[in-house]
C-alpha positions as CSV (number, residue, x, y, z in Angstrom):
1,M,23.8,58.2,-179.6
2,K,27.4,57.1,-178.9
3,L,29.9,55.6,-181.4
4,P,30.3,51.9,-180.7
5,I,33.8,50.5,-180.0
6,L,33.7,46.8,-180.6
7,F,36.4,44.9,-178.7
8,N,37.3,41.2,-178.9
9,P,38.3,40.1,-175.4
10,S,40.2,37.0,-176.8
11,S,42.4,38.8,-179.4
12,G,45.9,39.9,-178.5
13,T,48.1,38.6,-175.7
14,T,46.6,40.5,-172.7
15,P,42.9,41.0,-171.5
16,K,41.3,44.2,-172.7
17,D,40.1,46.5,-169.9
18,P,37.6,49.1,-171.2
19,D,38.5,51.4,-168.3
20,D,42.2,51.3,-169.4
21,L,41.2,52.5,-172.9
22,L,38.9,55.3,-171.8
23,R,40.5,56.6,-168.5
24,P,43.3,58.5,-170.2
25,L,41.0,60.4,-172.5
26,P,39.5,63.9,-171.9
27,M,35.9,63.8,-170.9
28,E,34.8,65.2,-174.3
29,F,36.1,62.1,-176.0
30,R,34.9,59.6,-173.4
31,N,31.4,60.9,-173.9
32,Q,31.4,60.2,-177.6
33,V,32.0,56.4,-177.4
34,A,30.6,53.2,-175.8
35,L,32.5,49.9,-175.6
36,V,30.7,46.7,-176.8
37,P,32.3,43.2,-176.5
38,F,32.0,41.0,-179.6
39,G,33.5,38.0,-181.2
40,P,32.5,34.9,-183.3
41,P,30.0,34.5,-185.0
42,W,30.9,38.1,-186.0
43,D,27.4,39.6,-186.1
44,F,28.1,43.3,-186.8
45,D,24.5,44.4,-187.8
46,S,23.5,46.2,-184.6
47,A,26.9,47.9,-184.2
48,I,26.9,49.1,-187.8
49,A,23.4,50.5,-187.4
50,Q,24.4,52.3,-184.2
51,A,27.5,53.7,-185.9
52,V,25.4,55.0,-188.8
53,R,22.9,56.7,-186.4
54,A,25.8,58.3,-184.5
55,G,27.5,59.5,-187.7
56,G,30.3,56.9,-187.7
57,P,33.0,55.6,-187.8
58,L,32.7,52.0,-186.6
59,F,35.5,51.4,-184.1
60,V,37.1,48.0,-183.7
61,W,39.6,47.4,-180.9
62,G,41.3,44.1,-181.8
63,G,43.8,42.4,-184.1
64,D,44.0,42.1,-187.8
65,G,41.5,39.2,-187.8
66,S,38.8,41.2,-186.0
67,V,39.4,44.2,-188.3
68,H,39.2,41.9,-191.4
69,H,35.8,40.5,-190.3
70,A,34.5,44.1,-189.6
71,A,35.6,45.3,-193.0
72,K,33.7,42.4,-194.7
73,A,30.6,43.3,-192.7
74,L,30.8,46.9,-193.7
75,L,31.3,46.0,-197.4
76,A,28.2,43.8,-197.3
77,K,26.2,46.9,-196.4
78,G,27.9,49.2,-198.9
79,C,30.4,50.9,-196.5
80,P,27.8,53.2,-194.8
81,V,30.5,54.5,-192.4
82,P,34.3,54.3,-192.2
83,L,36.1,51.6,-190.2
84,A,38.5,52.8,-187.4
85,A,41.0,50.2,-186.2
86,I,42.4,50.5,-182.6
87,P,45.5,48.3,-182.1
88,G,44.6,45.4,-179.9
89,G,46.0,42.2,-181.5
90,S,49.3,40.4,-181.3
91,G,50.6,41.7,-184.7
92,N,48.6,44.9,-185.7
93,G,49.9,44.9,-189.3
94,L,47.1,47.1,-190.6
95,V,47.4,49.9,-188.1
96,R,51.2,49.8,-188.3
97,G,50.9,50.4,-192.1
98,L,48.5,53.3,-191.6
99,R,50.9,54.8,-189.0
100,T,48.3,54.7,-186.2
101,P,49.8,54.9,-182.7
102,L,50.2,51.5,-181.1
103,E,49.0,52.7,-177.6
104,P,45.3,52.0,-177.7
105,A,44.1,55.1,-175.8
106,G,46.3,57.4,-177.9
107,A,45.1,55.7,-181.1
108,L,41.4,56.2,-180.1
109,Q,41.9,59.9,-179.5
110,R,43.9,60.5,-182.7
111,L,41.2,58.6,-184.7
112,L,38.4,60.6,-183.2
113,E,40.4,63.7,-184.3
114,G,41.3,62.1,-187.6
115,R,39.9,61.9,-191.1
116,E,38.5,59.5,-193.7
117,L,40.8,57.8,-196.2
118,R,39.4,56.2,-199.3
119,M,41.5,53.0,-199.7
120,D,41.9,50.7,-202.5
121,L,40.2,47.3,-202.0
122,P,42.1,44.2,-203.2
123,R,40.4,40.8,-203.6
124,L,41.7,37.3,-203.7
125,D,39.3,35.2,-205.9
126,G,36.6,37.8,-205.1
127,E,37.2,37.8,-201.3
128,P,38.2,41.3,-200.0
129,Y,41.1,42.1,-197.7
130,L,42.6,45.4,-196.5
131,N,46.3,44.9,-195.8
132,V,47.9,41.8,-197.3
133,C,47.2,38.3,-198.7
134,G,49.7,35.7,-199.4
135,T,50.8,32.1,-200.0
136,G,53.8,29.9,-199.4
137,F,55.7,30.1,-196.1
138,E,53.9,33.1,-194.7
139,A,50.5,31.4,-195.2
140,A,51.7,28.1,-193.8
141,V,52.8,30.0,-190.7
142,A,49.4,31.7,-190.4
143,H,47.8,28.2,-190.5
144,R,50.2,26.8,-187.9
145,F,49.8,29.9,-185.7
146,E,46.1,29.4,-185.7
147,A,46.5,25.8,-184.5
148,L,49.0,26.6,-181.7
149,P,47.9,27.5,-178.1
150,G,48.6,31.2,-177.1
151,R,49.2,34.3,-179.1
152,G,51.9,36.9,-179.5
153,F,55.3,37.2,-181.1
154,G,56.6,34.1,-179.3
155,T,53.9,31.9,-180.7
156,Y,54.4,33.3,-184.2
157,T,58.2,32.8,-183.9
158,L,57.6,29.1,-182.8
159,A,55.3,28.6,-185.8
160,S,57.9,30.1,-188.1
161,L,60.8,28.0,-186.8
162,Q,58.7,24.8,-187.2
163,L,58.3,25.5,-190.9
164,W,61.4,27.5,-191.9
165,R,63.8,24.6,-192.8
166,T,61.2,22.3,-194.4
167,W,59.0,24.6,-196.5
168,M,59.8,24.4,-200.2
169,E,59.4,27.0,-203.1
170,A,56.6,26.6,-205.5
171,A,56.9,27.3,-209.3
172,L,54.6,30.1,-210.5
173,T,53.0,30.8,-213.9
174,W,51.7,34.4,-214.4
175,D,49.1,36.1,-216.5
176,A,49.5,39.7,-215.1
177,E,50.0,43.3,-215.9
178,P,53.2,44.5,-214.2
179,I,53.7,48.2,-213.7
180,S,57.0,50.1,-213.4
181,M,57.9,51.2,-209.9
182,P,57.7,55.0,-209.4
183,A,60.9,57.0,-209.4
184,S,61.8,58.4,-205.9
185,A,62.7,62.0,-205.3
186,G,65.0,61.1,-202.4
187,R,68.8,61.1,-203.2
188,L,69.4,57.9,-201.1
189,D,66.5,56.1,-202.7
190,R,67.8,57.1,-206.2
191,I,71.3,55.6,-205.3
192,R,69.7,52.4,-204.1
193,A,67.6,52.2,-207.2
194,A,70.7,52.6,-209.4
195,F,72.4,49.6,-207.6
196,R,69.1,47.6,-207.7
197,G,68.9,48.0,-211.5
198,P,65.7,47.6,-213.6
199,D,62.3,46.8,-212.2
200,M,62.0,43.2,-210.8
201,A,60.6,40.7,-213.2
202,L,57.7,38.6,-211.9
203,P,59.2,35.7,-210.0
204,A,59.2,32.2,-211.6
205,S,59.1,30.6,-208.2
206,A,58.6,31.7,-204.6
207,W,59.2,30.5,-201.0
208,S,56.9,33.2,-199.6
209,L,54.7,35.5,-201.8
210,C,52.3,38.2,-200.9
211,F,50.1,40.8,-202.5
212,A,50.1,44.0,-200.4
213,N,47.9,47.0,-200.1
214,L,49.9,48.4,-197.2
215,P,53.6,48.0,-196.4
216,T,53.7,46.1,-193.1
217,Y,53.0,42.6,-191.8
218,G,52.0,42.1,-188.2
219,G,54.9,42.5,-185.8
220,G,56.4,45.4,-187.8
221,L,57.9,43.5,-190.7
222,W,58.2,45.8,-193.7
223,I,57.2,43.3,-196.4
224,A,56.3,45.7,-199.2
225,P,57.7,49.2,-198.5
226,G,56.5,50.5,-201.8
227,A,52.9,49.7,-201.2
228,D,50.4,52.6,-201.5
229,P,46.7,51.9,-200.7
230,T,45.6,54.8,-202.9
231,D,47.5,54.2,-206.2
232,G,45.1,51.7,-207.7
233,L,47.8,49.0,-207.8
234,L,48.9,46.0,-205.9
235,Q,52.4,45.5,-204.6
236,W,53.8,41.9,-204.9
237,A,56.6,40.9,-202.7
238,T,58.6,37.8,-202.1
239,L,60.9,36.6,-199.3
240,A,63.8,34.3,-200.0
241,R,64.3,31.6,-197.4
242,P,67.0,32.9,-195.0
243,N,69.9,30.7,-194.0
244,W,71.4,30.8,-190.5
245,F,73.8,33.6,-191.4
246,D,70.8,35.6,-192.9
247,L,68.8,35.1,-189.7
248,L,71.6,36.8,-187.8
249,S,72.7,39.5,-190.2
250,K,69.8,40.3,-192.6
251,V,66.4,39.5,-191.2
252,H,66.5,42.4,-188.7
253,V,66.6,44.8,-191.6
254,L,63.1,43.7,-192.6
255,F,61.8,45.3,-189.4
256,R,63.2,48.7,-190.2
257,E,61.4,51.2,-192.4
258,G,63.6,51.9,-195.3
259,G,65.8,48.8,-194.7
260,V,67.2,47.3,-197.9
261,T,67.9,43.5,-198.1
262,P,68.4,41.0,-200.9
263,L,65.9,38.7,-199.0
264,R,63.0,40.8,-200.2
265,R,61.9,41.5,-203.8
266,E,58.9,43.6,-204.8
267,G,57.1,45.1,-207.8
268,R,53.7,46.4,-208.8
269,L,50.9,45.1,-210.9
270,S,47.3,46.1,-211.7
271,R,45.9,42.6,-211.7
272,A,47.1,39.0,-211.8
273,S,46.1,35.4,-212.5
274,L,48.5,33.1,-210.9
275,R,49.0,29.3,-211.1
276,L,51.2,27.3,-208.7
277,D,52.7,23.9,-209.4
278,R,50.9,22.5,-206.3
279,S,48.1,23.5,-203.9
280,Q,49.4,25.9,-201.3
281,P,47.9,27.5,-198.2
282,W,46.8,31.1,-198.4
283,H,45.9,33.8,-195.9
284,L,43.8,37.1,-196.0
285,D,45.0,39.7,-193.5
286,G,46.7,36.9,-191.6
287,E,43.5,34.8,-191.4
288,P,43.9,31.3,-192.8
289,V,41.8,30.5,-195.9
290,A,41.5,27.5,-198.2
291,A,44.5,26.1,-200.0
292,R,44.5,26.5,-203.8
293,D,46.8,26.1,-206.8
294,R,45.5,29.1,-208.7
295,A,44.4,32.5,-207.7
296,E,42.9,35.7,-209.2
297,L,44.1,39.0,-207.8
298,T,42.0,42.1,-208.5
299,L,41.6,45.6,-207.0
300,E,38.9,48.2,-206.8
301,P,40.4,51.7,-206.6
302,R,39.4,53.8,-203.6
303,A,36.5,51.5,-202.7
304,F,36.8,51.2,-198.9
305,R,36.3,53.9,-196.3
306,M,38.9,53.9,-193.5
307,Q,39.2,56.3,-190.6
308,V,42.9,57.3,-190.1
309,T,44.9,59.7,-188.0
310,E,46.6,62.8,-189.3
311,G,49.9,60.8,-189.2
312,C,48.7,58.6,-192.1
313,P,50.9,59.5,-195.1
314,W,48.2,59.1,-197.7
315,T,45.3,61.5,-198.6
């Protein structure tokens, strides 16, 4: 029995060729897997059953949306096998955060040689997600992106520019349990922390707000560098609306690991009830979900099984 690799032919910016994925691999790895096309209505039952019989994991070659739907299907069955994500979308935020190679064949081999990670499982009003959920500008972009023709960084940039100048902040009311940020052992990080000052207070308003389990958005934007999917906590992060000067001089720092910019603020919390002054769009792992003016954020420690490579920094 071979391990199934589900692939979504419509995700990402280029067609997926199964031969291109398997050809570079040694025969011992090719003999372990079988590629299976899939897509909406997202019926994972037979693939999960096959992965269980083969000893897991369940491989998904697609974007963050495809991985999100696979995770929900596994959770509905009690996570009988780990989920292994092969980058194949236009953003690949989850795999970037897990430090999985972005070249699909290399990612597949490293995942076959990899290990299982027990990740925290955050939820928005009971709905699970793996990487990040959010509201405000970033969610409005996710909704606009979904409606535009085409995929890829260019389409995402177009959606962002259409909303950048007109999207307004929302006032926030919190009932939450903030947690102090951990002290860093690195000299440079200690210097930065001294300049940054005390832990960030929960924001009274936000232009773009997310709750992150991992540090990266799709496209390689480091939205919550302090996020740790094994610490039993959520990382909140806000982005201030950049002006023209910021777009030229500061935004690029967000795409660099370790980059520090006043555009981004972040902190930690164990749970949160949030009220907004008006109904706002939301997203789960980049997937648009219903607008709401209040939200409940919770987290189940180490509740999800994820297959990762040896390059993943968490154990």
